[in-house]
mmCIF file of the N, C-alpha and C atoms, coordinates in Angstrom:
data_MODEL
# 
_entry.id   MODEL 
# 
loop_
_atom_site.group_PDB 
_atom_site.id 
_atom_site.type_symbol 
_atom_site.label_atom_id 
_atom_site.label_alt_id 
_atom_site.label_comp_id 
_atom_site.label_asym_id 
_atom_site.label_entity_id 
_atom_site.label_seq_id 
_atom_site.pdbx_PDB_ins_code 
_atom_site.Cartn_x 
_atom_site.Cartn_y 
_atom_site.Cartn_z 
_atom_site.occupancy 
_atom_site.B_iso_or_equiv 
_atom_site.pdbx_formal_charge 
_atom_site.auth_seq_id 
_atom_site.auth_comp_id 
_atom_site.auth_asym_id 
_atom_site.auth_atom_id 
_atom_site.pdbx_PDB_model_num 
ATOM 1   N N  . MET A 1 1  ? 27.454 -1.207  29.119 1.00 0.00 ? 1  MET A N  1 
ATOM 2   C CA . MET A 1 1  ? 26.962 -1.114  27.756 1.00 0.00 ? 1  MET A CA 1 
ATOM 3   C C  . MET A 1 1  ? 27.303 -2.425  27.043 1.00 0.00 ? 1  MET A C  1 
ATOM 4   N N  . THR A 1 2  ? 26.306 -2.993  26.384 1.00 0.00 ? 2  THR A N  1 
ATOM 5   C CA . THR A 1 2  ? 26.534 -4.221  25.626 1.00 0.00 ? 2  THR A CA 1 
ATOM 6   C C  . THR A 1 2  ? 26.968 -3.882  24.200 1.00 0.00 ? 2  THR A C  1 
ATOM 7   N N  . ASN A 1 3  ? 27.422 -4.898  23.472 1.00 0.00 ? 3  ASN A N  1 
ATOM 8   C CA . ASN A 1 3  ? 27.783 -4.686  22.069 1.00 0.00 ? 3  ASN A CA 1 
ATOM 9   C C  . ASN A 1 3  ? 26.575 -4.217  21.261 1.00 0.00 ? 3  ASN A C  1 
ATOM 10  N N  . ALA A 1 4  ? 25.388 -4.732  21.588 1.00 0.00 ? 4  ALA A N  1 
ATOM 11  C CA . ALA A 1 4  ? 24.177 -4.301  20.887 1.00 0.00 ? 4  ALA A CA 1 
ATOM 12  C C  . ALA A 1 4  ? 23.897 -2.821  21.157 1.00 0.00 ? 4  ALA A C  1 
ATOM 13  N N  . ASP A 1 5  ? 24.062 -2.387  22.413 1.00 0.00 ? 5  ASP A N  1 
ATOM 14  C CA . ASP A 1 5  ? 23.881 -0.971  22.756 1.00 0.00 ? 5  ASP A CA 1 
ATOM 15  C C  . ASP A 1 5  ? 24.874 -0.112  21.983 1.00 0.00 ? 5  ASP A C  1 
ATOM 16  N N  . ARG A 1 6  ? 26.088 -0.583  21.910 1.00 0.00 ? 6  ARG A N  1 
ATOM 17  C CA . ARG A 1 6  ? 27.140 0.163   21.200 1.00 0.00 ? 6  ARG A CA 1 
ATOM 18  C C  . ARG A 1 6  ? 26.777 0.334   19.730 1.00 0.00 ? 6  ARG A C  1 
ATOM 19  N N  . ILE A 1 7  ? 26.267 -0.728  19.108 1.00 0.00 ? 7  ILE A N  1 
ATOM 20  C CA . ILE A 1 7  ? 25.861 -0.649  17.703 1.00 0.00 ? 7  ILE A CA 1 
ATOM 21  C C  . ILE A 1 7  ? 24.697 0.321   17.547 1.00 0.00 ? 7  ILE A C  1 
ATOM 22  N N  . ARG A 1 8  ? 23.732 0.271   18.449 1.00 0.00 ? 8  ARG A N  1 
ATOM 23  C CA . ARG A 1 8  ? 22.580 1.177   18.375 1.00 0.00 ? 8  ARG A CA 1 
ATOM 24  C C  . ARG A 1 8  ? 22.996 2.639   18.471 1.00 0.00 ? 8  ARG A C  1 
ATOM 25  N N  . ASN A 1 9  ? 24.085 2.905   19.174 1.00 0.00 ? 9  ASN A N  1 
ATOM 26  C CA . ASN A 1 9  ? 24.547 4.275   19.384 1.00 0.00 ? 9  ASN A CA 1 
ATOM 27  C C  . ASN A 1 9  ? 25.540 4.754   18.328 1.00 0.00 ? 9  ASN A C  1 
ATOM 28  N N  . MET A 1 10 ? 25.859 3.929   17.341 1.00 0.00 ? 10 MET A N  1 
ATOM 29  C CA . MET A 1 10 ? 26.827 4.322   16.316 1.00 0.00 ? 10 MET A CA 1 
ATOM 30  C C  . MET A 1 10 ? 26.261 5.414   15.412 1.00 0.00 ? 10 MET A C  1 
ATOM 31  N N  . SER A 1 11 ? 27.171 6.252   14.939 1.00 0.00 ? 11 SER A N  1 
ATOM 32  C CA . SER A 1 11 ? 26.775 7.239   13.929 1.00 0.00 ? 11 SER A CA 1 
ATOM 33  C C  . SER A 1 11 ? 26.491 6.502   12.620 1.00 0.00 ? 11 SER A C  1 
ATOM 34  N N  . ASP A 1 12 ? 25.825 7.159   11.697 1.00 0.00 ? 12 ASP A N  1 
ATOM 35  C CA . ASP A 1 12 ? 25.555 6.541   10.397 1.00 0.00 ? 12 ASP A CA 1 
ATOM 36  C C  . ASP A 1 12 ? 26.859 6.134   9.711  1.00 0.00 ? 12 ASP A C  1 
ATOM 37  N N  . TYR A 1 13 ? 27.876 6.968   9.835  1.00 0.00 ? 13 TYR A N  1 
ATOM 38  C CA . TYR A 1 13 ? 29.175 6.701   9.219  1.00 0.00 ? 13 TYR A CA 1 
ATOM 39  C C  . TYR A 1 13 ? 29.806 5.435   9.817  1.00 0.00 ? 13 TYR A C  1 
ATOM 40  N N  . ASP A 1 14 ? 29.812 5.342   11.167 1.00 0.00 ? 14 ASP A N  1 
ATOM 41  C CA . ASP A 1 14 ? 30.396 4.177   11.829 1.00 0.00 ? 14 ASP A CA 1 
ATOM 42  C C  . ASP A 1 14 ? 29.608 2.909   11.533 1.00 0.00 ? 14 ASP A C  1 
ATOM 43  N N  . LEU A 1 15 ? 28.295 3.008   11.503 1.00 0.00 ? 15 LEU A N  1 
ATOM 44  C CA . LEU A 1 15 ? 27.464 1.853   11.177 1.00 0.00 ? 15 LEU A CA 1 
ATOM 45  C C  . LEU A 1 15 ? 27.718 1.401   9.741  1.00 0.00 ? 15 LEU A C  1 
ATOM 46  N N  . GLY A 1 16 ? 27.873 2.345   8.829  1.00 0.00 ? 16 GLY A N  1 
ATOM 47  C CA . GLY A 1 16 ? 28.192 2.012   7.442  1.00 0.00 ? 16 GLY A CA 1 
ATOM 48  C C  . GLY A 1 16 ? 29.508 1.274   7.337  1.00 0.00 ? 16 GLY A C  1 
ATOM 49  N N  . ASP A 1 17 ? 30.525 1.732   8.070  1.00 0.00 ? 17 ASP A N  1 
ATOM 50  C CA . ASP A 1 17 ? 31.814 1.036   8.089  1.00 0.00 ? 17 ASP A CA 1 
ATOM 51  C C  . ASP A 1 17 ? 31.668 -0.385  8.625  1.00 0.00 ? 17 ASP A C  1 
ATOM 52  N N  . LEU A 1 18 ? 30.905 -0.537  9.711  1.00 0.00 ? 18 LEU A N  1 
ATOM 53  C CA . LEU A 1 18 ? 30.707 -1.859  10.291 1.00 0.00 ? 18 LEU A CA 1 
ATOM 54  C C  . LEU A 1 18 ? 30.030 -2.787  9.292  1.00 0.00 ? 18 LEU A C  1 
ATOM 55  N N  . LEU A 1 19 ? 28.968 -2.310  8.645  1.00 0.00 ? 19 LEU A N  1 
ATOM 56  C CA . LEU A 1 19 ? 28.241 -3.148  7.697  1.00 0.00 ? 19 LEU A CA 1 
ATOM 57  C C  . LEU A 1 19 ? 29.104 -3.541  6.503  1.00 0.00 ? 19 LEU A C  1 
ATOM 58  N N  . GLN A 1 20 ? 29.996 -2.653  6.087  1.00 0.00 ? 20 GLN A N  1 
ATOM 59  C CA . GLN A 1 20 ? 30.888 -2.986  4.975  1.00 0.00 ? 20 GLN A CA 1 
ATOM 60  C C  . GLN A 1 20 ? 31.899 -4.054  5.368  1.00 0.00 ? 20 GLN A C  1 
ATOM 61  N N  . SER A 1 21 ? 32.190 -4.176  6.654  1.00 0.00 ? 21 SER A N  1 
ATOM 62  C CA . SER A 1 21 ? 33.199 -5.126  7.099  1.00 0.00 ? 21 SER A CA 1 
ATOM 63  C C  . SER A 1 21 ? 32.637 -6.528  7.341  1.00 0.00 ? 21 SER A C  1 
ATOM 64  N N  . VAL A 1 22 ? 31.317 -6.680  7.320  1.00 0.00 ? 22 VAL A N  1 
ATOM 65  C CA . VAL A 1 22 ? 30.700 -7.966  7.646  1.00 0.00 ? 22 VAL A CA 1 
ATOM 66  C C  . VAL A 1 22 ? 30.827 -8.933  6.467  1.00 0.00 ? 22 VAL A C  1 
ATOM 67  N N  . SER A 1 23 ? 31.265 -10.141 6.781  1.00 0.00 ? 23 SER A N  1 
ATOM 68  C CA . SER A 1 23 ? 31.288 -11.211 5.785  1.00 0.00 ? 23 SER A CA 1 
ATOM 69  C C  . SER A 1 23 ? 30.885 -12.500 6.478  1.00 0.00 ? 23 SER A C  1 
ATOM 70  N N  . SER A 1 24 ? 30.468 -13.458 5.700  1.00 0.00 ? 24 SER A N  1 
ATOM 71  C CA . SER A 1 24 ? 30.073 -14.736 6.280  1.00 0.00 ? 24 SER A CA 1 
ATOM 72  C C  . SER A 1 24 ? 30.586 -15.858 5.404  1.00 0.00 ? 24 SER A C  1 
ATOM 73  N N  . GLY A 1 25 ? 30.570 -17.029 5.956  1.00 0.00 ? 25 GLY A N  1 
ATOM 74  C CA . GLY A 1 25 ? 31.039 -18.194 5.221  1.00 0.00 ? 25 GLY A CA 1 
ATOM 75  C C  . GLY A 1 25 ? 30.770 -19.449 6.010  1.00 0.00 ? 25 GLY A C  1 
ATOM 76  N N  . ALA A 1 26 ? 31.381 -20.519 5.553  1.00 0.00 ? 26 ALA A N  1 
ATOM 77  C CA . ALA A 1 26 ? 31.233 -21.804 6.235  1.00 0.00 ? 26 ALA A CA 1 
ATOM 78  C C  . ALA A 1 26 ? 32.598 -22.457 6.329  1.00 0.00 ? 26 ALA A C  1 
ATOM 79  N N  . GLY A 1 27 ? 33.149 -22.456 7.520  1.00 0.00 ? 27 GLY A N  1 
ATOM 80  C CA . GLY A 1 27 ? 34.427 -23.108 7.756  1.00 0.00 ? 27 GLY A CA 1 
ATOM 81  C C  . GLY A 1 27 ? 34.193 -24.427 8.458  1.00 0.00 ? 27 GLY A C  1 
ATOM 82  N N  . ASN A 1 28 ? 34.759 -25.487 7.931  1.00 0.00 ? 28 ASN A N  1 
ATOM 83  C CA . ASN A 1 28 ? 34.571 -26.830 8.506  1.00 0.00 ? 28 ASN A CA 1 
ATOM 84  C C  . ASN A 1 28 ? 33.097 -27.199 8.608  1.00 0.00 ? 28 ASN A C  1 
ATOM 85  N N  . GLY A 1 29 ? 32.293 -26.684 7.684  1.00 0.00 ? 29 GLY A N  1 
ATOM 86  C CA . GLY A 1 29 ? 30.865 -26.992 7.688  1.00 0.00 ? 29 GLY A CA 1 
ATOM 87  C C  . GLY A 1 29 ? 30.052 -26.174 8.681  1.00 0.00 ? 29 GLY A C  1 
ATOM 88  N N  . ASN A 1 30 ? 30.701 -25.290 9.452  1.00 0.00 ? 30 ASN A N  1 
ATOM 89  C CA . ASN A 1 30 ? 30.003 -24.462 10.429 1.00 0.00 ? 30 ASN A CA 1 
ATOM 90  C C  . ASN A 1 30 ? 29.873 -23.048 9.891  1.00 0.00 ? 30 ASN A C  1 
ATOM 91  N N  . PRO A 1 31 ? 28.636 -22.532 9.776  1.00 0.00 ? 31 PRO A N  1 
ATOM 92  C CA . PRO A 1 31 ? 28.479 -21.153 9.299  1.00 0.00 ? 31 PRO A CA 1 
ATOM 93  C C  . PRO A 1 31 ? 29.051 -20.174 10.311 1.00 0.00 ? 31 PRO A C  1 
ATOM 94  N N  . PHE A 1 32 ? 29.688 -19.103 9.815  1.00 0.00 ? 32 PHE A N  1 
ATOM 95  C CA . PHE A 1 32 ? 30.270 -18.109 10.696 1.00 0.00 ? 32 PHE A CA 1 
ATOM 96  C C  . PHE A 1 32 ? 30.106 -16.729 10.100 1.00 0.00 ? 32 PHE A C  1 
ATOM 97  N N  . ILE A 1 33 ? 30.326 -15.727 10.922 1.00 0.00 ? 33 ILE A N  1 
ATOM 98  C CA . ILE A 1 33 ? 30.289 -14.335 10.497 1.00 0.00 ? 33 ILE A CA 1 
ATOM 99  C C  . ILE A 1 33 ? 31.562 -13.660 11.010 1.00 0.00 ? 33 ILE A C  1 
ATOM 100 N N  . SER A 1 34 ? 32.117 -12.796 10.200 1.00 0.00 ? 34 SER A N  1 
ATOM 101 C CA . SER A 1 34 ? 33.278 -12.006 10.601 1.00 0.00 ? 34 SER A CA 1 
ATOM 102 C C  . SER A 1 34 ? 32.918 -10.537 10.456 1.00 0.00 ? 34 SER A C  1 
ATOM 103 N N  . LEU A 1 35 ? 33.363 -9.734  11.383 1.00 0.00 ? 35 LEU A N  1 
ATOM 104 C CA . LEU A 1 35 ? 33.165 -8.298  11.296 1.00 0.00 ? 35 LEU A CA 1 
ATOM 105 C C  . LEU A 1 35 ? 34.340 -7.610  11.970 1.00 0.00 ? 35 LEU A C  1 
ATOM 106 N N  . CYS A 1 36 ? 34.521 -6.368  11.622 1.00 0.00 ? 36 CYS A N  1 
ATOM 107 C CA . CYS A 1 36 ? 35.643 -5.595  12.157 1.00 0.00 ? 36 CYS A CA 1 
ATOM 108 C C  . CYS A 1 36 ? 35.094 -4.484  13.046 1.00 0.00 ? 36 CYS A C  1 
ATOM 109 N N  . VAL A 1 37 ? 35.456 -4.509  14.318 1.00 0.00 ? 37 VAL A N  1 
ATOM 110 C CA . VAL A 1 37 ? 35.024 -3.503  15.282 1.00 0.00 ? 37 VAL A CA 1 
ATOM 111 C C  . VAL A 1 37 ? 36.278 -2.860  15.852 1.00 0.00 ? 37 VAL A C  1 
ATOM 112 N N  . ASP A 1 38 ? 36.404 -1.559  15.659 1.00 0.00 ? 38 ASP A N  1 
ATOM 113 C CA . ASP A 1 38 ? 37.578 -0.818  16.145 1.00 0.00 ? 38 ASP A CA 1 
ATOM 114 C C  . ASP A 1 38 ? 38.880 -1.473  15.687 1.00 0.00 ? 38 ASP A C  1 
ATOM 115 N N  . ASP A 1 39 ? 38.938 -1.818  14.409 1.00 0.00 ? 39 ASP A N  1 
ATOM 116 C CA . ASP A 1 39 ? 40.118 -2.431  13.795 1.00 0.00 ? 39 ASP A CA 1 
ATOM 117 C C  . ASP A 1 39 ? 40.450 -3.811  14.353 1.00 0.00 ? 39 ASP A C  1 
ATOM 118 N N  . ASN A 1 40 ? 39.526 -4.437  15.071 1.00 0.00 ? 40 ASN A N  1 
ATOM 119 C CA . ASN A 1 40 ? 39.709 -5.806  15.560 1.00 0.00 ? 40 ASN A CA 1 
ATOM 120 C C  . ASN A 1 40 ? 38.725 -6.707  14.836 1.00 0.00 ? 40 ASN A C  1 
ATOM 121 N N  . GLU A 1 41 ? 39.237 -7.739  14.167 1.00 0.00 ? 41 GLU A N  1 
ATOM 122 C CA . GLU A 1 41 ? 38.352 -8.660  13.465 1.00 0.00 ? 41 GLU A CA 1 
ATOM 123 C C  . GLU A 1 41 ? 37.789 -9.671  14.451 1.00 0.00 ? 41 GLU A C  1 
ATOM 124 N N  . ILE A 1 42 ? 36.486 -9.841  14.412 1.00 0.00 ? 42 ILE A N  1 
ATOM 125 C CA . ILE A 1 42 ? 35.782 -10.771 15.284 1.00 0.00 ? 42 ILE A CA 1 
ATOM 126 C C  . ILE A 1 42 ? 35.128 -11.817 14.392 1.00 0.00 ? 42 ILE A C  1 
ATOM 127 N N  . THR A 1 43 ? 35.372 -13.080 14.674 1.00 0.00 ? 43 THR A N  1 
ATOM 128 C CA . THR A 1 43 ? 34.761 -14.174 13.926 1.00 0.00 ? 43 THR A CA 1 
ATOM 129 C C  . THR A 1 43 ? 34.016 -15.051 14.922 1.00 0.00 ? 43 THR A C  1 
ATOM 130 N N  . MET A 1 44 ? 32.762 -15.363 14.613 1.00 0.00 ? 44 MET A N  1 
ATOM 131 C CA . MET A 1 44 ? 31.965 -16.188 15.519 1.00 0.00 ? 44 MET A CA 1 
ATOM 132 C C  . MET A 1 44 ? 30.989 -17.036 14.721 1.00 0.00 ? 44 MET A C  1 
ATOM 133 N N  . ASN A 1 45 ? 30.564 -18.132 15.326 1.00 0.00 ? 45 ASN A N  1 
ATOM 134 C CA . ASN A 1 45 ? 29.511 -18.961 14.738 1.00 0.00 ? 45 ASN A CA 1 
ATOM 135 C C  . ASN A 1 45 ? 28.202 -18.182 14.812 1.00 0.00 ? 45 ASN A C  1 
ATOM 136 N N  . PHE A 1 46 ? 27.312 -18.457 13.884 1.00 0.00 ? 46 PHE A N  1 
ATOM 137 C CA . PHE A 1 46 ? 26.018 -17.774 13.899 1.00 0.00 ? 46 PHE A CA 1 
ATOM 138 C C  . PHE A 1 46 ? 25.309 -17.965 15.234 1.00 0.00 ? 46 PHE A C  1 
ATOM 139 N N  . SER A 1 47 ? 25.480 -19.128 15.843 1.00 0.00 ? 47 SER A N  1 
ATOM 140 C CA . SER A 1 47 ? 24.803 -19.388 17.117 1.00 0.00 ? 47 SER A CA 1 
ATOM 141 C C  . SER A 1 47 ? 25.336 -18.528 18.248 1.00 0.00 ? 47 SER A C  1 
ATOM 142 N N  . ASP A 1 48 ? 26.517 -17.921 18.081 1.00 0.00 ? 48 ASP A N  1 
ATOM 143 C CA . ASP A 1 48 ? 27.120 -17.093 19.123 1.00 0.00 ? 48 ASP A CA 1 
ATOM 144 C C  . ASP A 1 48 ? 26.810 -15.606 18.986 1.00 0.00 ? 48 ASP A C  1 
ATOM 145 N N  . ILE A 1 49 ? 26.119 -15.212 17.910 1.00 0.00 ? 49 ILE A N  1 
ATOM 146 C CA . ILE A 1 49 ? 25.871 -13.794 17.655 1.00 0.00 ? 49 ILE A CA 1 
ATOM 147 C C  . ILE A 1 49 ? 25.073 -13.154 18.790 1.00 0.00 ? 49 ILE A C  1 
ATOM 148 N N  . TYR A 1 50 ? 23.989 -13.802 19.228 1.00 0.00 ? 50 TYR A N  1 
ATOM 149 C CA . TYR A 1 50 ? 23.149 -13.199 20.272 1.00 0.00 ? 50 TYR A CA 1 
ATOM 150 C C  . TYR A 1 50 ? 23.918 -13.059 21.575 1.00 0.00 ? 50 TYR A C  1 
ATOM 151 N N  . GLU A 1 51 ? 24.752 -14.042 21.887 1.00 0.00 ? 51 GLU A N  1 
ATOM 152 C CA . GLU A 1 51 ? 25.576 -13.963 23.096 1.00 0.00 ? 51 GLU A CA 1 
ATOM 153 C C  . GLU A 1 51 ? 26.551 -12.791 22.990 1.00 0.00 ? 51 GLU A C  1 
ATOM 154 N N  . TRP A 1 52 ? 27.177 -12.605 21.816 1.00 0.00 ? 52 TRP A N  1 
ATOM 155 C CA . TRP A 1 52 ? 28.115 -11.497 21.619 1.00 0.00 ? 52 TRP A CA 1 
ATOM 156 C C  . TRP A 1 52 ? 27.394 -10.152 21.732 1.00 0.00 ? 52 TRP A C  1 
ATOM 157 N N  . LEU A 1 53 ? 26.202 -10.043 21.136 1.00 0.00 ? 53 LEU A N  1 
ATOM 158 C CA . LEU A 1 53 ? 25.454 -8.798  21.196 1.00 0.00 ? 53 LEU A CA 1 
ATOM 159 C C  . LEU A 1 53 ? 25.108 -8.429  22.633 1.00 0.00 ? 53 LEU A C  1 
ATOM 160 N N  . GLN A 1 54 ? 24.833 -9.425  23.465 1.00 0.00 ? 54 GLN A N  1 
ATOM 161 C CA . GLN A 1 54 ? 24.436 -9.171  24.849 1.00 0.00 ? 54 GLN A CA 1 
ATOM 162 C C  . GLN A 1 54 ? 25.622 -9.044  25.784 1.00 0.00 ? 54 GLN A C  1 
ATOM 163 N N  . SER A 1 55 ? 26.824 -9.344  25.297 1.00 0.00 ? 55 SER A N  1 
ATOM 164 C CA . SER A 1 55 ? 27.998 -9.241  26.165 1.00 0.00 ? 55 SER A CA 1 
ATOM 165 C C  . SER A 1 55 ? 28.453 -7.789  26.279 1.00 0.00 ? 55 SER A C  1 
ATOM 166 N N  . GLU A 1 56 ? 29.219 -7.519  27.329 1.00 0.00 ? 56 GLU A N  1 
ATOM 167 C CA . GLU A 1 56 ? 29.691 -6.168  27.588 1.00 0.00 ? 56 GLU A CA 1 
ATOM 168 C C  . GLU A 1 56 ? 30.675 -5.735  26.511 1.00 0.00 ? 56 GLU A C  1 
ATOM 169 N N  . ALA A 1 57 ? 30.507 -4.520  26.005 1.00 0.00 ? 57 ALA A N  1 
ATOM 170 C CA . ALA A 1 57 ? 31.393 -3.972  24.985 1.00 0.00 ? 57 ALA A CA 1 
ATOM 171 C C  . ALA A 1 57 ? 32.741 -3.644  25.617 1.00 0.00 ? 57 ALA A C  1 
ATOM 172 N N  . GLU A 1 58 ? 33.798 -3.821  24.833 1.00 0.00 ? 58 GLU A N  1 
ATOM 173 C CA . GLU A 1 58 ? 35.140 -3.508  25.332 1.00 0.00 ? 58 GLU A CA 1 
ATOM 174 C C  . GLU A 1 58 ? 35.459 -2.047  25.171 1.00 0.00 ? 58 GLU A C  1 
# 
């Protein structure tokens, strides 16, 4: 199961929590996104989002 599959299978409640945890910004001139999944904060460059979505969920 990929991270994208995991998100697709979330309940409305879990998806709402995930969306509330998403933030973005620009550190060192590089845009990034942060989100909290299972109480773990994940920060990645925008260019890495598709790779993360396609990677295997933990």
